[in-house]
Each structure stands twice: as structure tokens, then as C-alpha cells.
C-alpha positions as CSV (number, residue, x, y, z in Angstrom):
1,M,0.0,0.0,0.0
2,A,1.5,3.4,-1.0
3,A,1.6,6.2,1.4
4,L,-1.2,8.7,1.0
5,E,-0.4,12.3,0.0
6,T,-0.5,14.8,2.7
7,P,-3.7,17.0,2.7
8,Q,-3.1,20.6,1.6
9,A,-4.7,21.6,5.0
10,F,-1.4,20.5,6.7
11,D,0.8,23.6,6.2
12,P,3.0,24.5,9.2
13,W,3.9,27.9,7.7
14,D,0.3,29.0,7.3
15,P,-0.8,31.3,10.2
16,A,-4.3,29.9,10.0
17,F,-3.0,26.3,10.4
18,V,-0.7,27.3,13.3
19,A,-3.6,29.0,15.0
20,D,-5.7,25.8,14.9
21,P,-4.0,22.7,13.5
22,Y,-6.5,20.2,14.9
23,P,-8.9,20.1,11.9
24,A,-6.0,19.2,9.6
25,Y,-4.9,16.5,12.1
26,E,-8.4,15.1,12.0
27,E,-8.2,14.9,8.2
28,L,-4.7,13.3,8.4
29,R,-6.0,10.6,10.8
30,A,-9.0,9.9,8.6
31,R,-6.8,9.5,5.4
32,G,-4.3,7.0,6.8
33,R,-1.6,6.1,9.3
34,V,1.4,7.6,7.5
35,H,1.8,10.5,5.0
36,Y,4.9,11.6,3.1
37,Y,5.4,15.4,3.4
38,E,7.6,16.6,0.6
39,P,8.4,20.2,1.9
40,T,10.3,18.8,4.9
41,N,11.1,15.3,3.4
42,Q,9.4,13.6,6.4
43,W,6.9,10.9,7.1
44,L,4.0,12.2,9.2
45,V,2.5,9.9,11.7
46,P,-0.8,11.2,13.2
47,H,-2.3,8.2,15.2
48,H,-1.8,7.8,19.0
49,A,-1.1,4.0,18.7
50,D,1.5,4.4,16.1
51,V,3.2,7.4,17.8
52,S,3.3,5.6,21.1
53,A,4.8,2.5,19.5
54,L,7.4,4.3,17.5
55,L,8.6,6.3,20.5
56,R,9.6,2.9,22.0
57,D,10.9,1.4,18.7
58,R,14.7,1.0,18.8
59,R,14.8,0.9,15.0
60,L,14.4,4.6,15.3
61,G,16.8,7.1,16.9
62,R,17.2,10.7,17.8
63,T,20.6,10.5,16.1
64,Y,22.1,8.2,13.6
65,Q,25.7,9.2,14.1
66,H,26.3,6.4,16.7
67,R,25.9,4.0,13.8
68,F,26.4,5.8,10.5
69,T,28.3,8.7,9.0
70,H,26.3,11.4,7.2
71,E,27.4,9.9,3.9
72,D,26.5,6.3,4.9
73,F,23.0,7.6,5.9
74,G,22.5,9.5,2.7
75,R,22.5,12.9,4.5
76,T,24.5,16.0,4.1
77,A,26.6,17.3,7.1
78,P,25.3,20.6,8.6
79,P,27.0,23.7,7.3
80,A,30.3,24.5,9.0
81,E,29.1,27.8,10.3
82,Q,26.4,26.0,12.3
83,E,28.9,23.8,14.1
84,P,28.6,25.6,17.6
85,F,24.9,24.8,17.7
86,H,25.3,21.2,16.6
87,V,28.2,20.5,19.0
88,L,26.0,21.8,21.8
89,N,22.9,20.0,20.7
90,D,24.4,16.7,19.7
91,H,26.1,16.2,23.1
92,G,22.8,16.5,25.1
93,M,21.1,13.3,26.1
94,L,17.9,14.1,24.1
95,D,19.9,13.7,20.9
96,L,22.0,10.8,22.0
97,E,21.3,7.1,21.9
98,P,22.6,4.3,24.2
99,P,25.2,3.8,25.6
100,D,26.0,7.5,25.9
101,H,22.3,8.4,26.5
102,T,22.1,5.8,29.3
103,R,25.3,6.9,31.0
104,I,24.3,10.6,31.1
105,R,20.6,10.1,31.9
106,R,21.6,7.9,34.9
107,L,23.6,10.7,36.3
108,V,21.0,13.4,35.7
109,S,18.1,11.3,36.9
110,K,19.5,11.5,40.5
111,A,18.3,15.2,40.5
112,F,14.8,14.3,39.3
113,T,13.8,11.4,41.6
114,P,10.3,11.7,43.0
115,R,11.8,12.5,46.5
116,T,14.1,15.2,45.2
117,V,11.3,16.8,43.1
118,E,8.9,16.7,46.1
119,Q,11.5,18.5,48.2
120,L,11.3,21.3,45.7
121,K,7.6,21.7,46.0
122,P,7.6,24.3,48.9
123,Y,10.0,26.5,47.0
124,V,7.9,26.2,43.8
125,D,4.7,27.0,45.7
126,R,6.2,30.0,47.4
127,L,7.7,31.4,44.2
128,A,4.5,30.9,42.3
129,G,2.6,32.6,45.1
130,E,5.0,35.6,45.0
131,L,4.8,36.0,41.3
132,V,1.0,35.9,41.2
133,A,0.9,38.3,44.2
134,G,2.9,40.8,42.0
135,L,0.4,40.3,39.2
136,V,-2.5,40.9,41.5
137,E,-1.0,44.0,43.0
138,A,-0.5,45.5,39.6
139,G,-4.1,44.8,38.7
140,G,-3.1,42.5,35.9
141,G,-0.4,42.2,33.3
142,D,1.2,39.7,30.9
143,L,0.7,36.3,32.3
144,L,3.5,35.0,30.2
145,S,6.3,37.4,31.3
146,D,5.0,38.0,34.8
147,V,4.3,34.4,35.9
148,A,4.7,31.7,33.3
149,E,8.3,32.4,32.3
150,P,10.0,33.4,35.6
151,L,8.7,30.4,37.6
152,P,10.3,27.5,35.7
153,V,13.3,29.5,34.7
154,A,14.1,30.3,38.3
155,V,13.5,26.7,39.4
156,I,15.8,25.1,36.9
157,A,18.4,27.9,37.3
158,E,18.3,27.2,41.1
159,M,18.8,23.5,40.5
160,L,21.8,24.2,38.2
161,G,23.3,26.7,40.7
162,I,23.1,29.7,38.3
163,P,23.2,32.9,40.4
164,E,20.2,35.2,40.2
165,S,22.4,38.0,38.9
166,D,23.3,35.8,35.8
167,R,19.8,34.7,34.9
168,A,18.6,37.5,32.6
169,P,20.1,36.0,29.3
170,L,18.9,32.5,30.0
171,R,15.4,32.8,28.4
172,P,16.7,34.7,25.3
173,W,19.5,32.2,24.8
174,S,17.0,29.3,25.1
175,A,14.5,30.9,22.7
176,D,17.1,31.4,20.0
177,I,18.5,27.9,20.4
178,C,15.0,26.3,20.3
179,G,14.3,28.2,17.0
180,M,16.4,25.4,15.3
181,Y,13.8,22.8,16.3
182,E,11.2,24.3,13.9
183,L,10.7,22.8,10.4
184,N,13.2,24.1,7.8
185,P,14.7,26.9,10.0
186,S,15.9,30.0,8.1
187,E,19.5,31.2,7.9
188,E,18.7,34.0,10.3
189,T,17.2,31.6,12.8
190,A,20.4,29.4,12.5
191,A,22.6,32.5,13.0
192,K,20.8,33.4,16.2
193,A,21.0,29.8,17.4
194,V,24.8,29.7,16.8
195,R,25.3,33.0,18.6
196,A,23.3,31.9,21.6
197,S,25.1,28.5,21.6
198,V,28.5,30.2,21.7
199,E,27.5,32.7,24.5
200,F,25.7,30.0,26.6
201,T,28.6,27.6,26.2
202,E,31.1,30.3,27.3
203,Y,29.0,31.2,30.3
204,L,28.7,27.5,31.4
205,R,32.4,26.8,30.9
206,E,33.2,29.6,33.3
207,L,30.5,28.4,35.8
208,I,31.9,24.9,35.7
209,E,35.4,26.3,36.5
210,V,34.0,28.2,39.4
211,R,32.2,25.1,40.7
212,R,35.3,23.0,40.5
213,K,37.0,25.4,42.9
214,E,33.9,26.1,45.0
215,P,31.4,23.2,44.8
216,G,27.9,23.8,46.0
217,D,24.7,21.9,46.5
218,D,23.6,22.1,42.9
219,L,23.4,19.9,39.8
220,V,26.5,21.4,38.1
221,S,28.6,20.6,41.2
222,G,27.0,17.1,41.3
223,L,28.0,16.4,37.7
224,I,31.6,17.5,38.4
225,A,31.7,15.3,41.4
226,A,30.3,12.3,39.5
227,H,33.0,12.8,36.8
228,D,35.7,12.9,39.5
229,E,34.4,9.8,41.1
230,G,34.7,7.8,37.8
231,D,31.4,8.4,36.0
232,R,33.1,9.8,32.9
233,L,31.4,13.0,31.7
234,T,33.2,15.3,29.3
235,E,33.0,19.0,29.9
236,Q,31.0,19.3,26.6
237,E,28.5,16.8,27.9
238,M,28.2,18.7,31.1
239,I,27.6,22.0,29.2
240,S,25.1,20.3,26.7
241,T,23.3,18.7,29.6
242,C,22.8,22.0,31.4
243,V,21.5,23.7,28.3
244,L,19.1,20.9,27.6
245,L,17.8,20.9,31.2
246,L,17.3,24.7,31.0
247,N,15.6,24.6,27.6
248,A,13.5,21.5,28.2
249,G,13.0,22.5,31.8
250,H,11.0,25.6,31.1
251,E,10.0,25.8,27.4
252,A,7.1,23.3,27.6
253,T,6.0,24.6,31.1
254,V,5.9,28.2,29.9
255,N,3.8,27.3,26.8
256,A,1.6,24.9,28.7
257,T,0.8,27.6,31.2
258,V,-0.3,30.3,28.6
259,N,-1.8,27.9,26.2
260,G,-3.8,26.4,29.0
261,W,-5.1,29.7,30.3
262,W,-6.0,30.8,26.8
263,V,-8.0,27.6,26.5
264,L,-9.7,28.2,29.8
265,F,-10.7,31.7,28.9
266,R,-12.4,30.3,25.8
267,H,-14.2,27.6,27.9
268,P,-15.8,29.7,30.7
269,E,-18.0,26.8,31.9
270,Q,-14.9,24.7,32.5
271,L,-13.0,27.6,34.1
272,A,-16.0,28.2,36.4
273,A,-15.9,24.5,37.5
274,L,-12.2,24.7,38.2
275,R,-12.7,27.9,40.3
276,A,-15.4,26.1,42.2
277,D,-13.4,23.0,42.9
278,H,-9.6,23.3,43.2
279,S,-9.3,19.6,43.6
280,L,-9.6,19.4,39.8
281,I,-6.1,21.0,39.4
282,P,-4.2,17.6,38.8
283,T,-6.6,16.4,36.1
284,A,-6.9,19.9,34.7
285,V,-3.1,20.1,34.2
286,E,-3.1,16.8,32.3
287,E,-6.2,17.7,30.2
288,L,-4.8,21.2,29.2
289,M,-1.5,19.6,28.1
290,R,-3.5,17.1,26.0
291,Y,-6.0,19.6,24.6
292,D,-3.4,22.1,23.3
293,T,-0.1,20.3,23.2
294,P,3.0,22.5,23.8
295,L,5.2,20.3,21.6
296,Q,3.3,19.4,18.5
297,L,5.9,17.3,16.6
298,F,8.8,15.1,17.6
299,E,11.3,13.7,15.1
300,R,13.1,10.4,14.8
301,W,15.6,9.0,12.2
302,V,14.9,5.5,10.7
303,L,17.9,3.4,11.5
304,D,16.5,0.2,10.0
305,D,13.6,-0.2,7.6
306,I,10.2,-0.2,9.2
307,E,6.7,-0.8,7.9
308,I,3.6,1.2,8.8
309,D,0.3,0.0,7.4
310,G,1.9,-1.6,4.4
311,T,4.2,1.3,3.6
312,T,7.9,0.7,4.0
313,I,9.8,3.6,5.4
314,P,13.5,3.1,4.5
315,R,16.6,3.6,6.5
316,G,17.7,7.2,6.3
317,A,14.2,8.6,6.3
318,E,12.9,10.9,9.0
319,I,9.6,10.4,10.8
320,A,7.7,13.3,12.3
321,M,5.4,12.1,15.1
322,L,2.5,14.4,15.5
323,F,1.9,14.7,19.3
324,G,-0.9,17.2,18.9
325,S,-2.8,14.9,16.6
326,A,-2.2,11.8,18.7
327,N,-3.6,13.6,21.7
328,R,-6.9,14.2,19.9
329,D,-7.2,10.6,18.6
330,P,-10.8,9.4,19.1
331,E,-9.5,5.8,19.2
332,V,-7.9,6.6,22.5
333,F,-9.8,9.6,24.0
334,A,-13.6,9.8,24.4
335,T,-14.9,13.0,22.7
336,P,-11.3,14.3,22.1
337,E,-12.4,17.7,20.8
338,K,-14.2,18.4,24.1
339,L,-12.2,20.0,27.0
340,D,-13.0,18.0,30.1
341,L,-11.0,19.1,33.2
342,S,-12.3,16.1,35.1
343,R,-11.0,13.6,32.5
344,T,-9.2,10.8,34.3
345,D,-8.5,8.4,31.4
346,N,-5.9,10.5,29.8
347,P,-2.9,8.7,28.4
348,H,-1.6,11.8,26.5
349,I,1.9,11.7,25.2
350,S,2.9,15.4,25.7
351,F,5.9,14.2,27.7
352,S,6.9,11.7,25.0
353,A,7.6,8.0,25.9
354,G,10.3,5.3,25.8
355,I,13.9,6.0,26.8
356,H,13.5,9.7,25.9
357,Y,10.5,10.2,28.2
358,C,10.8,13.7,29.7
359,I,13.0,13.4,32.8
360,G,11.5,16.6,34.2
361,A,7.9,15.6,33.8
362,P,7.3,15.4,37.6
363,L,8.8,18.8,38.1
364,A,6.7,20.3,35.2
365,R,3.5,19.0,36.8
366,I,4.4,20.6,40.2
367,E,5.2,23.9,38.5
368,L,2.0,23.9,36.4
369,A,-0.2,22.9,39.4
370,A,1.5,25.6,41.6
371,S,0.9,28.5,39.2
372,M,-2.6,27.3,38.6
373,A,-3.4,27.1,42.3
374,A,-1.9,30.5,43.0
375,L,-3.9,32.1,40.2
376,L,-7.2,30.5,41.3
377,E,-6.7,31.4,44.9
378,Q,-5.3,35.0,44.6
379,A,-6.9,36.0,41.3
380,P,-10.4,34.4,41.2
381,T,-11.7,37.2,38.9
382,L,-8.8,36.9,36.4
383,T,-10.1,37.7,32.9
384,L,-8.6,38.1,29.4
385,A,-7.6,41.7,28.7
386,A,-7.0,41.3,24.9
387,A,-7.0,38.4,22.4
388,P,-3.4,37.1,22.3
389,T,-1.1,36.8,19.3
390,R,0.2,33.3,18.7
391,K,3.8,32.7,18.0
392,P,4.4,31.8,14.3
393,N,6.1,28.6,15.4
394,F,4.5,25.2,14.7
395,V,6.6,22.7,16.5
396,I,6.9,24.5,19.8
397,R,3.4,25.9,20.3
398,G,3.0,29.1,22.3
399,L,1.8,32.7,22.5
400,E,3.7,36.0,22.2
401,S,1.9,37.2,25.4
402,L,-1.3,36.7,27.4
403,N,-2.5,40.0,28.8
404,V,-4.9,39.6,31.7
405,T,-6.8,41.9,34.1
406,L,-8.6,41.4,37.4
């Protein structure tokens, strides 16, 4: 069976599609299990069962360079001028495969055990309360810049041991680096990512040197100690790990917060139910991440030929798993187009699955619940001040701002 052509409705550069990709996803699911998309030379997979299985399939990988050269794999090496970005990106565990992935994740996972994350909860709750109190005192503001951004950035920076005085560039660096995860990034986007990669790397190299001389109770010091005790971790791996933790540790949380509140403002009956019953917060967090997924697409390389519904996807191809579509699949979710904050049967894949399952998922859930609780308690009359502008990005789904008033 040949792969079906991708419907014209799927256009990740069309503002109308970016604003609401879900009707196009519905058409994709109805027309087949896999679609070749020529503009990005990728195979799109829209169904939950397929996405879930492929995330666990070891015939796919986040990288191919542990097994093949670019030439062997039929790919062209990245341009030389982009090397700083690719060196930084390719040494982070998200883009590594075993055994390197296993070695690094084992070290980092010690900082994200349920016990360790639970110990952070009082700090997260206090910080969320303080940020919301500032918003309330001002009579409103931008929920993104006043609450959604500073909370997870401060938490992950605190874990890494980055001093408060050094934190201002973290979010801009992260935004510029994450621009490279969009489909077919422009030369300008690449240049920004390279510049941010160089500056962020230089900063972390200096921080690591300071922590070697003056270790503290933070993750950077812990990685240095692990290296010294025999768990070999190169300095580049330390740097790439820190950048990955910062980027992944706040990007999804920021976007899940503002996407979620924008959804709530458009569903006043669900917001009213949440305000009346704060015990809904845990299921509300899960449902909002399902309903408007902060990471819409996740890519894997085909390391060995695979078959999907009679279509052979050859080694060297790239698969794009559509998380946003999988999370609206009626085969898995009852009435998937309906927002239901009390939904308990909710196996969404917003945190991925398999060996690359989000290591910070427990922390993200605590942060999302903390900001939601603080806003419900301190700002029960919170309303939208103006319709927001959506970022033009497709892969990482978010808003430019979310202006609210009391």
C-alpha cells in the first residue's frame, strides 16, 4: 500500500493552520496512518497507537551518528558555520542514543527522583505565590512574562546553581536555540542559534570552572563530582546537559501555562468548574496539556527499515510524530475535541515515551499545578484583557503574550 499524499490543509507555515492545526490533524488521521510530506522530506504519523509504539521502537533514533556517517546515511553534514549549535545540541542526552544516553541520563536522573522533586515543592509553591501576588498587586499584566516564564526558569536555574544575577540572558538564549527545532529553519534563525550557543557555552564553561573550585549543593557541582568519582562525563557533555535541562525544563512549562489559560478563557464553563473545585487541578493540568499540546511534533531517524500499514519507510528517512494529533485521537480519547478538566482516562503523550520520556515531567507537573493554584486562589476574577497573538512557530506551540486583568 502506497503512502497517502498529505492533505493541503497541513501547512506548518500558514498562520491559520498554526492558530488551529487540529482540523487538519483530523483529516490526516482519517486518510491514513502515515503520510509523506515533501516540503520537509518527512513521514508524518498522526495516530496515537503508532506514535506511542514508534517512540519505543529501537529501530528509530534521535541521532544516527552512533551507527552511521552522514554519507552512509544519505544525509549532508550541517553547514560548517552552524557547528557551535550542533556540537552543543548533539552532546545533550535528548539527541544521544545508548550507551551515551544511558550513561548521562543515569547521572542526571538523580536530581529528578520523586523524592528530590517533592522536596522542591515548597520552593515552587512559594515562588508561584509571590509571582501571582505581584500580578494581582499590579491589577493584571502579561501572564507569560509575569508568571509563566519566571517560575520554571528560576526553578531550573536554582537547581543548576546559576546565580540570580546571571539569569537574565537564559530565556533569550533558550528561545534562540529552540528556533532550530522548527521545520526548515531560516539562515537568520540558524545564525541566532549559533550566537546563543557560543554565548551560553562560554558562560557555562566559566560556571563549571567556578564550581570546580567552590562546589555547592547544585546539579553542576554534582555532575563535576560524578565525573571525578569515575562516571566519565566530558565538559562538553556537562555543558550540553545543562543547556538541555534549562531549555526543556522551562520551554514546555511556559507554553503549557499560557496555552492552558487561553483555552480556559475560551471555555468559561470549565473555568467556572475549576474555580469552584480546586481539587480538579491535577486532572486539569493533564487535560490542558492534552488539549493544546506545547510540543506538536517530535522527530526520529529511521535506523533500520520499518513498515507502517503496508508502507515501507526506508533507513535514512525521518519520521515526524504528531503529538498534537495523537492527543486528539478518538481511538484513545472519548470526545477528544471536548475540553474536560475532570478527564481521568488521559494517556496523553505530551511528555513523550520510551527512553526519551521527559525526565523533568514530575517537576513540570508541580510547576503547572503551583501556578494554577496560586492564580485560582489569589486572582479568582482573572479575565482576558485582549486576544493574544500566537507565535508563528508550529513545533513549539505558544503565545507572544497573554494579557490579563482582574
